[in-house]
C-alpha positions in Angstrom: 31.5 152.8 56.8 32.2 156.0 56.6 34.9 154.6 53.9 31.4 153.9 52.0 29.6 156.9 52.5 32.8 159.1 51.8 33.2 157.0 48.4 29.2 157.1 47.4 30.0 161.2 48.2 32.8 161.4 45.6 30.7 159.5 43.1 27.8 162.1 43.0 30.0 165.0 43.2 31.2 164.1 40.5 28.2 163.1 38.3 26.8 166.5 39.4 30.0 168.2 38.7 30.1 166.5 35.2 26.2 167.4 34.4 27.0 171.2 35.4 30.4 171.1 32.6 28.1 169.1 30.2 25.5 171.9 30.4 28.0 174.4 30.1 29.6 173.0 27.0 26.1 172.7 25.5 25.2 176.0 26.7 24.7 178.1 23.7 23.6 182.2 24.3 24.9 182.8 27.4 23.7 184.4 30.4 26.0 187.7 30.8 27.7 187.6 33.6 27.5 191.4 34.1 23.7 191.7 34.5 22.7 194.1 31.6 19.2 194.5 31.0 17.6 192.6 28.3 17.9 193.7 24.9 16.3 193.1 21.5 17.1 193.7 18.0 15.3 192.3 14.6 17.0 190.5 11.7 15.9 191.7 8.3 12.9 194.0 8.9 11.3 192.1 11.8 11.2 188.3 9.9 12.8 187.4 13.6 12.6 189.1 16.6 15.2 188.4 19.1 14.6 189.0 22.7 17.5 188.9 25.3 19.8 185.9 25.5 17.3 183.2 26.8 18.7 182.5 30.0 21.3 180.2 28.7 18.1 177.3 28.0 18.4 175.2 25.5 14.9 174.9 24.9 14.9 179.1 24.6 14.1 180.4 21.2 17.0 182.2 21.0 18.9 178.4 21.2 16.7 177.0 18.6 19.1 178.0 15.2 17.2 179.5 12.5 18.6 178.9 9.0 19.9 181.5 6.8 21.3 180.8 3.6 25.1 180.8 2.9 25.4 184.3 1.1 22.4 185.8 2.2 22.1 189.6 3.1 20.7 190.1 6.4 20.1 193.2 8.2 20.4 193.4 12.1 18.6 196.5 13.9 18.3 197.3 17.7 14.2 197.2 18.3 14.8 198.4 21.8 13.8 201.9 22.4 16.7 204.0 24.3 17.1 207.6 25.7 20.7 207.7 25.1 23.5 205.6 23.4 27.5 205.5 23.7 27.8 202.3 21.1 25.9 199.5 19.6 28.0 196.3 18.4 27.1 193.2 16.8 29.3 190.2 16.7 29.0 187.1 14.7 31.3 184.3 16.1 31.3 180.4 15.5 29.4 178.4 17.8 32.4 176.5 19.0 34.5 179.6 19.5 31.2 181.3 21.2 31.1 178.5 23.8 34.7 178.1 24.6 34.6 182.2 26.1 35.2 182.4 29.7 34.5 186.1 29.9 31.3 188.0 27.6 32.0 189.3 24.6 31.5 193.0 26.0 34.8 193.1 27.8 36.8 190.6 25.9 39.4 192.0 23.7 39.2 188.8 21.7 35.4 189.4 20.7 34.8 189.9 16.9 33.4 192.9 16.0 31.2 192.3 13.1 30.1 195.7 12.3 28.2 198.8 14.4 26.8 202.0 14.0 24.6 204.2 16.0 22.1 203.3 18.4 19.2 203.4 15.8 21.2 202.6 13.0 21.0 199.0 10.6 23.9 196.6 10.6 24.7 194.9 7.2 25.9 191.4 7.5 26.6 188.3 4.8 27.2 185.6 5.3 30.5 184.9 3.1 34.0 184.9 3.1 35.6 188.4 2.3 37.5 186.8 -0.4 34.6 185.9 -2.4 32.7 189.0 -1.7 34.0 192.2 -0.1 30.9 192.5 2.3 31.4 189.3 3.9 32.9 188.4 7.1 36.4 187.8 6.9 36.5 184.5 9.4 33.5 182.9 8.1 34.3 179.2 7.8 31.4 178.0 5.9 27.9 176.4 6.6 27.4 175.6 10.3 26.2 177.0 13.3 27.1 180.6 14.7 25.9 182.9 17.2 24.9 186.4 16.4 25.4 188.6 20.0 24.0 192.5 20.3 25.9 194.9 23.2 25.1 198.5 23.9 26.1 201.4 26.3 23.2 203.0 27.1 20.2 204.4 29.3 17.0 202.3 28.8 13.9 203.7 28.7 13.2 201.0 31.4 15.7 201.4 33.5 19.2 203.5 34.6 22.2 203.3 32.9 23.8 200.4 31.8 24.1 198.2 28.5 21.8 195.7 26.9 22.9 192.2 26.0 20.7 189.6 23.0 21.7 186.9 21.1 20.4 184.4 18.4 21.6 181.3 17.7 21.3 180.3 13.8 22.6 178.0 11.5 24.1 178.6 7.7 22.9 176.6 5.3 24.0 175.8 2.0 21.0 176.4 -0.5 20.3 173.4 -3.0 17.0 172.4 -5.2 14.8 170.9 -2.9 13.8 167.4 -4.0 10.0 166.4 -4.5 7.7 164.2 -6.1 4.4 165.0 -7.7 1.0 162.8 -8.1 -1.4 163.9 -10.1 -5.1 163.0 -8.3 -8.6 163.2 -9.8 -10.7 166.4 -9.3 -7.7 168.7 -10.4 -5.9 167.8 -7.3 -1.9 167.6 -7.5 0.0 166.3 -4.4 3.2 167.3 -3.7 5.9 165.4 -1.4 9.0 166.3 0.0 11.1 163.5 1.1 14.1 163.3 3.8 16.6 164.2 2.1 20.2 166.8 2.7 18.7 169.2 -0.1 15.1 169.2 2.2 16.8 171.7 5.0 14.0 175.2 4.5 12.3 176.5 6.8 9.5 176.8 4.1 9.0 176.1 0.5 7.1 178.0 -2.4 5.4 176.0 -4.7 4.3 178.0 -8.0 1.7 176.5 -10.1 2.3 178.6 -13.3 -0.3 178.4 -15.9 0.5 177.4 -19.5 -2.5 179.4 -20.9 -3.5 183.1 -19.1 -2.2 184.1 -16.1 -3.7 182.4 -13.0 -0.4 181.4 -11.8 -1.5 180.6 -7.6 1.1 180.2 -4.9 1.2 177.3 -2.1 3.6 177.9 1.0 4.2 174.7 2.5 5.1 176.6 6.4 7.7 175.0 8.7 7.5 171.4 8.5 7.8 169.2 11.8 9.4 166.2 10.1 10.1 164.5 6.5 8.5 163.2 4.1 5.8 165.3 4.4 3.0 165.8 1.7 1.1 169.3 0.7 -1.8 169.5 -1.7 -3.0 171.8 -4.1 -6.5 171.8 -3.1 -8.9 174.3 -4.5 -5.9 176.1 -5.9 -6.5 174.5 -9.2 -10.1 174.8 -10.7 -9.3 174.6 -14.2 -7.4 171.9 -15.9 -4.9 173.3 -17.9 -1.6 172.2 -18.0 0.8 173.5 -15.3 4.7 174.4 -14.5 5.0 173.4 -11.2 8.4 174.8 -9.6 9.3 174.7 -5.7 11.8 176.9 -4.0 13.3 176.5 -0.4 12.9 179.7 1.7 14.7 180.4 5.1 12.7 182.3 7.9 14.6 185.6 7.3 12.9 185.3 4.0 16.3 186.1 1.5 17.7 183.1 0.7 18.8 182.7 -3.1 18.1 179.0 -3.4 18.0 177.4 -6.7 14.4 176.6 -8.2 13.3 173.4 -8.9 11.2 172.9 -12.1 9.0 169.8 -12.6 8.2 170.9 -15.8 4.6 170.9 -17.5 1.6 168.4 -15.7 -1.5 167.3 -16.8 -4.3 168.2 -14.9 -6.4 165.1 -14.1 -9.9 166.9 -13.8 -12.2 164.0 -13.8 -13.7 161.5 -11.5 -12.9 157.7 -10.2 -14.8 155.5 -12.1 -16.3 152.1 -10.7 -14.1 149.0 -11.4 -15.3 146.3 -13.2 -15.0 142.7 -12.0 -13.7 141.0 -15.6 -13.5 137.4 -13.9 -12.0 135.8 -11.0 -9.2 132.4 -11.6 -8.5 129.8 -9.4 -4.7 128.4 -9.8 -3.3 125.5 -8.8 -2.3 126.2 -5.3 -5.4 125.3 -3.3 -7.5 128.2 -2.2 -5.7 130.9 -4.3 -7.6 132.7 -6.9 -6.4 135.6 -9.4 -9.3 138.5 -9.2 -8.8 140.7 -12.4 -10.2 144.4 -12.2 -10.8 146.8 -14.3 -10.3 150.7 -13.6 -8.3 153.7 -14.4 -4.7 153.0 -13.6 -2.6 155.0 -10.9 -5.5 154.2 -8.5 -5.2 152.1 -5.5 -8.0 149.3 -5.0 -9.7 147.4 -2.1 -11.1 144.3 -2.2 -13.9 143.1 -0.1 -14.7 139.4 0.9 -17.5 137.6 1.8 -19.5 134.3 2.7 -22.5 134.0 0.8 -24.2 131.5 3.5 -23.6 133.4 6.4 -22.0 136.9 7.0 -20.5 136.6 10.7 -17.1 136.0 10.0 -17.0 137.7 6.2 -18.4 140.5 5.1 -18.1 143.8 3.0 -17.4 146.5 5.9 -13.8 145.3 6.1 -11.4 145.5 3.5 -9.7 142.1 2.5 -6.9 143.5 0.6 -6.1 146.6 -0.5 -3.3 146.9 -3.6 -1.9 149.7 -6.0 -2.5 149.3 -9.3 0.5 149.3 -12.1 0.0 151.7 -15.2 -2.2 149.2 -16.8 -5.7 149.5 -16.9 -7.0 146.1 -16.1 -4.9 144.4 -12.9 -4.9 140.9 -11.8 -4.7 141.0 -7.9 -3.7 137.5 -6.1 -6.1 136.5 -3.5 -6.1 133.6 -0.7 -9.4 132.5 0.6 -9.6 131.5 4.1 -11.1 128.0 3.2 -10.9 126.6 -0.6 -13.1 124.2 0.0 -15.7 127.0 0.5 -17.3 129.5 -1.8 -16.3 133.7 -1.4 -18.0 136.7 -3.3 -15.8 140.0 -3.7 -16.6 143.2 -4.5 -13.3 146.0 -5.3 -13.7 149.6 -4.6 -11.7 152.4 -6.7 -9.0 154.1 -4.4 -7.1 157.4 -5.8 -3.5 155.9 -4.5 -2.2 159.6 -4.7 -4.8 160.8 -3.3 -6.3 158.9 -1.0 -8.5 161.1 1.1 -9.8 163.4 -2.3 -13.9 163.6 -2.3 -13.5 161.5 -5.2 -13.4 158.3 -3.7 -16.8 158.2 -2.8 -19.1 155.1 -3.4 -16.8 153.6 -5.6 -17.5 149.6 -5.2 -18.0 148.0 -8.7 -21.2 147.5 -9.6 -21.2 144.1 -9.5 -19.7 141.1 -7.1 -18.7 137.8 -8.1 -18.0 134.4 -5.9 -15.2 131.5 -6.3 -16.2 128.5 -8.1 -15.0 125.8 -5.6 -14.8 122.2 -7.6 -13.9 118.9 -6.6 -12.3 116.3 -9.3 -12.2 112.7 -8.4 -10.5 109.6 -10.3 -12.8 106.4 -10.5 -12.3 103.4 -12.5 -12.4 104.3 -16.2 -13.5 108.0 -15.9 -13.0 111.0 -14.0 -16.1 113.0 -12.0 -16.1 116.6 -11.7 -18.7 118.6 -9.4 -18.8 122.1 -7.9 -20.8 124.3 -5.8 -23.8 125.5 -6.7 -23.9 129.4 -8.0 -25.7 131.7 -5.2 -28.5 134.1 -6.3 -29.3 137.5 -5.4 -25.8 138.7 -6.0 -25.4 142.4 -6.9 -25.4 143.0 -10.3 -24.4 139.5 -11.6 -26.8 136.8 -12.6 -25.9 133.0 -13.1 -26.2 132.2 -16.8 -24.1 128.8 -17.0 -21.5 126.5 -16.0 -18.9 125.4 -18.6 -16.6 121.8 -17.6 -13.2 121.9 -19.4 -10.3 119.9 -20.0 -7.3 121.8 -20.1 -3.7 120.9 -22.1 -0.3 121.5 -20.5 -0.3 125.4 -21.5 -3.5 126.1 -20.3 -5.7 126.0 -23.4 -9.0 124.1 -23.5 -8.3 120.1 -24.8 -11.9 119.5 -24.4 -15.4 121.1 -23.4 -16.6 118.4 -21.4 -20.3 120.0 -21.2 -22.3 123.4 -20.8 -25.0 123.4 -18.0 -27.8 126.1 -17.9 -29.1 124.4 -15.2 -28.1 126.2 -11.5 -29.0 123.0 -9.8 -27.1 120.5 -12.0 -23.7 120.2 -10.3 -21.4 117.0 -11.9 -20.5 115.7 -14.9 -18.4 112.7 -16.1 -15.4 112.5 -18.4 -14.9 109.1 -19.7 -12.8 109.5 -22.6 -9.5 109.0 -20.3 -7.1 106.5 -20.1 -5.5 104.7 -17.3 -2.6 106.1 -15.5 -2.3 109.4 -17.9 -3.3 112.9 -15.8 -5.8 115.2 -16.5 -6.4 118.6 -16.1 -9.8 120.3 -15.3 -11.6 123.7 -14.6 -15.1 124.6 -14.3 -16.1 128.0 -14.7 -19.3 129.8 -13.9 -20.5 132.4 -16.1 -22.4 135.4 -13.9 -21.6 138.0 -16.8 -17.9 138.3 -15.5 -16.3 134.6 -15.2 -15.5 132.6 -12.7 -12.9 130.0 -12.8 -12.4 127.2 -10.2 -9.1 126.4 -9.1 -6.9 124.5 -11.9 -7.1 120.8 -10.7 -5.3 117.8 -12.3 -5.8 114.2 -11.1 -4.5 111.0 -12.5 -7.0 108.5 -14.1 -7.0 105.2 -13.0 -8.9 101.4 -14.2 -9.8 98.5 -12.8 -9.8 96.5 -16.3 -7.2 94.0 -17.7 -5.8 95.3 -20.7 -6.2 93.3 -24.0 -2.8 91.6 -25.2 -0.3 92.4 -27.3 -1.7 90.8 -30.7 1.4 89.9 -32.5 4.4 87.9 -30.8 7.2 85.9 -32.6 10.0 84.3 -31.4 13.0 83.8 -33.7 16.8 82.9 -33.6 19.7 85.8 -33.9 21.5 86.1 -36.8 24.5 84.5 -35.1 22.9 81.6 -34.3 23.6 82.3 -30.6 20.5 83.1 -29.1 16.6 82.7 -29.1 14.9 86.4 -30.2 11.4 87.7 -29.0 9.4 90.4 -29.9 5.8 91.6 -29.4 4.2 94.1 -31.8 0.6 96.2 -31.5 -1.1 96.5 -34.3 0.2 100.5 -35.6 -3.4 101.3 -35.9 -4.1 100.6 -32.8 -1.3 101.1 -30.1 -2.0 101.6 -26.2 -0.8 105.2 -25.2 -1.1 104.1 -21.5 1.8 101.5 -21.7 4.4 101.3 -19.2 7.9 102.5 -20.3 9.9 98.8 -20.2 7.7 97.3 -18.7 6.7 94.1 -20.9 7.1 91.1 -19.1 8.2 87.7 -21.0 7.8 84.2 -19.6 9.5 81.0 -21.2 8.8 77.3 -20.9 10.0 73.9 -22.2 7.3 72.9 -23.8 4.3 74.6 -25.5 1.8 73.3 -22.7 4.6 73.2 -20.1 4.9 75.5 -16.7 5.7 79.0 -17.9 8.2 80.8 -15.8 9.2 85.2 -15.7 12.2 85.3 -17.2 13.0 89.3 -18.3 11.3 92.5 -18.1 12.2 95.1 -20.1 11.0 96.6 -23.7 9.3 95.2 -26.5 12.2 93.2 -27.8 14.6 90.5 -25.9 17.4 88.1 -26.4 17.1 85.2 -24.3 20.8 84.6 -23.8 20.4 81.5 -21.5 19.0 79.4 -24.4 20.6 76.5 -26.2 19.1 77.1 -29.8 20.9 74.1 -31.6 19.4 71.8 -29.1 16.0 72.5 -28.7 12.7 74.3 -28.9 11.9 76.9 -26.6 8.4 78.5 -25.9 7.0 82.2 -25.0 4.5 84.5 -24.3 4.2 88.1 -23.1 2.1 90.3 -21.4 2.4 94.5 -20.9 1.9 96.8 -17.8 -0.2 99.7 -18.1 0.0 103.1 -16.1 -2.1 101.7 -13.7 0.1 98.8 -13.3 -2.4 96.6 -14.4 -0.5 93.1 -16.6 -1.9 92.6 -19.8 -3.7 89.3 -21.1 -1.4 87.0 -22.0 0.0 86.9 -25.5 -0.6 84.1 -27.7 2.3 81.2 -27.2 4.9 80.7 -29.8 7.9 78.3 -29.7 11.3 79.0 -31.5 11.6 76.4 -34.7 14.2 73.9 -33.8 16.1 72.3 -36.5 18.3 68.9 -36.2 19.6 66.7 -39.2 19.2 63.4 -39.9 21.9 62.2 -42.7 20.7 64.1 -45.5 17.9 65.0 -44.1 16.7 68.1 -41.6 13.2 67.7 -39.7 12.0 71.2 -37.7 9.9 71.2 -34.8 5.8 72.2 -36.0 4.5 75.0 -33.1 4.3 77.9 -34.9 6.8 80.6 -33.7 4.5 83.5 -34.9 1.0 84.3 -32.5 -1.2 84.7 -35.8 0.0 81.5 -36.9 2.4 79.7 -39.6 1.5 80.4 -43.5 4.5 78.2 -44.8 8.1 77.3 -44.4 10.9 78.3 -46.8 14.2 75.8 -46.5 17.2 78.4 -47.4 20.8 77.7 -47.8 23.0 80.5 -45.6 26.2 81.7 -44.8 26.6 80.7 -41.5 29.3 83.7 -40.4 26.1 86.2 -40.6 23.1 84.2 -41.4 22.4 86.4 -44.8 20.4 84.2 -47.5 22.4 82.4 -50.2 19.8 80.7 -52.2 16.3 79.3 -51.1 16.2 75.2 -51.5 12.3 75.0 -51.1 9.6 77.7 -50.4 6.0 77.4 -49.7 5.9 74.3 -47.9 2.8 73.9 -46.6 2.3 71.3 -43.5 5.7 70.0 -44.5 8.2 69.7 -41.4 11.5 68.0 -42.8 13.0 68.0 -46.1 15.7 65.8 -48.1 18.9 67.5 -48.8 20.7 64.4 -51.0 18.1 65.7 -54.0 20.4 68.4 -54.2 22.8 68.8 -57.0 26.1 68.4 -56.5 27.2 71.9 -57.5 25.3 73.1 -54.5 28.7 71.6 -52.7 29.2 69.0 -50.0 28.8 71.0 -47.1 26.3 73.4 -46.9 24.5 75.6 -43.9 20.3 75.2 -43.9 17.9 77.3 -41.8 14.0 77.6 -41.9 11.9 80.6 -42.5 8.4 80.9 -40.9 5.7 83.1 -43.1 3.2 84.2 -40.9 -0.4 83.9 -42.4 -1.0 87.0 -43.6 2.6 88.2 -44.5 1.9 88.1 -48.3 -0.9 90.4 -48.3 0.2 93.0 -45.6 1.5 96.5 -46.7 5.2 96.8 -46.0 5.2 93.2 -45.4 4.8 94.3 -41.5 4.3 90.8 -40.3 8.3 89.8 -40.3 8.9 86.2 -40.7 11.1 84.1 -38.4 14.2 81.8 -38.3 15.1 79.0 -37.1 18.8 77.6 -36.0 21.0 76.9 -38.6 22.3 73.2 -39.3 25.4 71.6 -41.0 24.7 69.6 -43.7 27.7 66.8 -45.2 26.8 64.9 -48.2 29.4 61.9 -48.0 31.1 61.4 -51.5 29.7 58.3 -53.5 31.8 56.0 -55.7 30.0 53.6 -58.7 32.0 51.4 -60.6 30.8 48.2 -62.7 31.7 44.4 -61.5 32.3 43.8 -65.5 33.7 45.4 -68.2 34.0 44.2 -72.1 36.8 46.5 -73.8 35.8 45.0 -77.4 35.4 48.1 -79.3 31.6 48.2 -79.3 31.4 51.7 -77.6 29.7 50.2 -74.7 31.3 49.4 -71.1 34.6 49.5 -73.2 36.1 51.0 -70.4 36.3 50.4 -66.1 35.7 53.8 -64.9 34.7 55.0 -61.6 31.3 57.5 -61.3 30.1 59.7 -57.8 29.8 62.4 -56.1 31.9 65.4 -54.2 35.2 63.4 -55.8 38.2 65.9 -55.9 40.9 63.4 -56.7 41.1 59.5 -57.4 44.0 57.0 -57.4 43.0 53.6 -59.1 45.0 50.5 -58.6 44.0 47.0 -60.8 45.7 43.8 -59.3 45.8 40.1 -60.8 44.5 37.3 -59.2 48.6 36.9 -58.0 48.3 40.5 -55.7 50.5 42.0 -58.8 49.8 45.7 -60.0 48.7 45.5 -63.7 47.1 49.1 -63.9 47.7 51.9 -62.1 46.3 55.9 -62.9 45.6 59.1 -60.8 43.7 62.3 -61.2 43.3 65.6 -59.8 40.1 67.9 -60.3 37.7 65.1 -61.1 34.6 66.3 -63.1 30.9 66.5 -61.7 28.6 63.8 -61.8 27.0 64.8 -65.0 30.4 65.3 -66.9 31.9 61.8 -65.8 32.6 59.6 -69.0 34.8 57.6 -70.6 36.7 60.3 -72.6 36.9 62.8 -69.4 37.8 60.5 -66.7 40.6 58.1 -65.6 40.0 54.3 -66.1 40.9 50.9 -67.3 40.2 50.0 -71.0 41.9 46.3 -70.4 45.6 47.2 -71.2 48.6 46.3 -68.6 50.8 49.1 -67.5 53.1 47.2 -69.9 51.4 47.6 -72.7 50.5 43.7 -73.2 46.5 43.2 -73.2 45.4 41.6 -69.9 43.7 38.1 -70.5 39.7 37.8 -69.3 39.0 36.9 -66.0 38.9 38.2 -62.4 40.6 41.4 -61.2 41.1 43.0 -58.2 40.8 47.0 -57.9 41.6 49.2 -55.5 40.3 53.3 -55.4 41.4 55.5 -53.5 38.8 59.0 -53.5 39.5 62.3 -51.9 36.5 64.5 -51.5 35.4 68.1 -52.3 36.4 69.0 -48.6 39.7 67.2 -48.0 38.3 63.4 -47.1 39.9 60.3 -48.2 38.3 57.2 -48.5 39.3 53.3 -49.7 37.2 51.6 -51.5 38.0 47.8 -53.3 36.6 45.2 -54.8 36.6 42.6 -57.8 35.8 42.7 -61.4 35.5 40.7 -64.2 37.2 41.1 -67.3 35.9 39.9 -70.6 36.2 40.4 -74.6 
């Protein structure tokens, strides 16, 4: 227990000792231990009066530094009446050095005797290094805190022999130009603000308003600032409107500071008073409850906005500021206001307030001469129309009278797309827009004209509809050029294309026959290829729909079927169902290149209600092997401009026409030029070999020929044949013989034909 008490006592003593040491270190003007009489002296002829040493108290005036500018000449003079004197001395000591002394300056050999004179004399000190100015102090170490101490050894009027002691803490500063800003107010007032700045360290400031004309140059002194920033006003110093050149000078308490002067240049004085602001318009934005209020007034003023509910004043009235803002250099400002409830109507007034001089007499009764109210609107989409409604404009507004409503549909850039209606009846509060397209987004606003304009918020809505879209009027089914797939395409009338088609939302349905069950096979754009078809084997039937932006599927198009072409020997046949929704006008039989499907030649055209064609009637010049395709032309194809309705194509088929050989059963080589030679006639013969045998099987004649001429050029003079003369040169006898003919056709196939013939002369 004793140990604890001993430890607590030790800590307490340590704290007391430390506190005393700190107080001693912080002490500035010390109490002289020799107990002298309190001395007195003045600085610069009484501008500062120093009495005693302040008793060492940190709150004494002696220990509150007075500012003296670097290089300033100060005069020290004893002001205490005395009877006699032996000496009178002043010391200027750096504060740190002064605080570290353990003996008074009067008895210390280390004291600095700055200057001395008789008891009634003056001491001049310039706080600047002697290396700069000979009248300065040799130990001077630049701006900072110093202590001026006075000692004398005399008999005072107040007491017996002894000495007097007084001291004062000073702060030497480097004088710089003051930093200020100015505001020119209405009513010929100027306000000058001193911000917190290292330059603004003076005890006082002197502001001179130099007239550019005449000699009226009033001077305003600020007095010692208590804190920064601070603002001073010209008040009634400037009764006229002439321009002024304003200068600002910093002053120390001693009054001889040679600080640089800040010249603010010429400033134009505004003698006029503020005007009441004008409410130009209020306009809603796309954000719920947000409005922009346009206020026209003088620039560089503050503007207060007041709000009220026109139905009640219990929550909102014109006694409390709703929003305050400072204007820009523009005469008309737009301030953003967020009202408490976007579905309710609120009314506003504005007030002008000089932003530079809010307390001047010019800010009196400066409410706008009108008030303006918001226009809450509601926009709803119903089937095939959009309904716009709004709240009724109130009556009895200050300076504003209802004139009309204007309902507008807007473009993306905010310009007016369409004026729906102008309404002069204040009680008519809705209208409809039926000129809308399902799925398309529209933007609306309602404008109430009070004189000043009130625009509702900008409201976007998407049009809806329960109507089923009309069918695609043109629909085609054809075969691709490579003869692989069915290709299906829908088209709108170029003069009536819907604008609300859902992108890539065309649906295609397929069946195996025209009136069979259809199934959805693909969703895509207007043209698709059906890669699951076998177009050479059968016909496929289709219809299509389209979907609008309201996800409504259209009425199905007409059903169409691909044209399927088949062969039966030399005859081709094709399906009767139309491949075109508008119907088939006619068919064309065309010979094509099987590699790329290009048309080589029309073999037959303008076939109406005909669904077969015999290729055997084609001349031999068309070839033994040909590829044929049917082209279907739509009704009206020959009267529409640019042939805008396309034809459709069938699959491609191959036609092979066999070679033909004809020979007489009897021939008479008697020289009458009729049937004098046994020859072979036929089609598509490229090479021919002829052998004739007697009844015992002996070859009596043989010949062969390459490059057999076509049918029209085959006669006794152009082709090989037997004229009744055997290969040995003898004339054969009348009677029966056997022939054997080997034919190679134009595509390389070889056939053999045998028979008997009768030779007669």
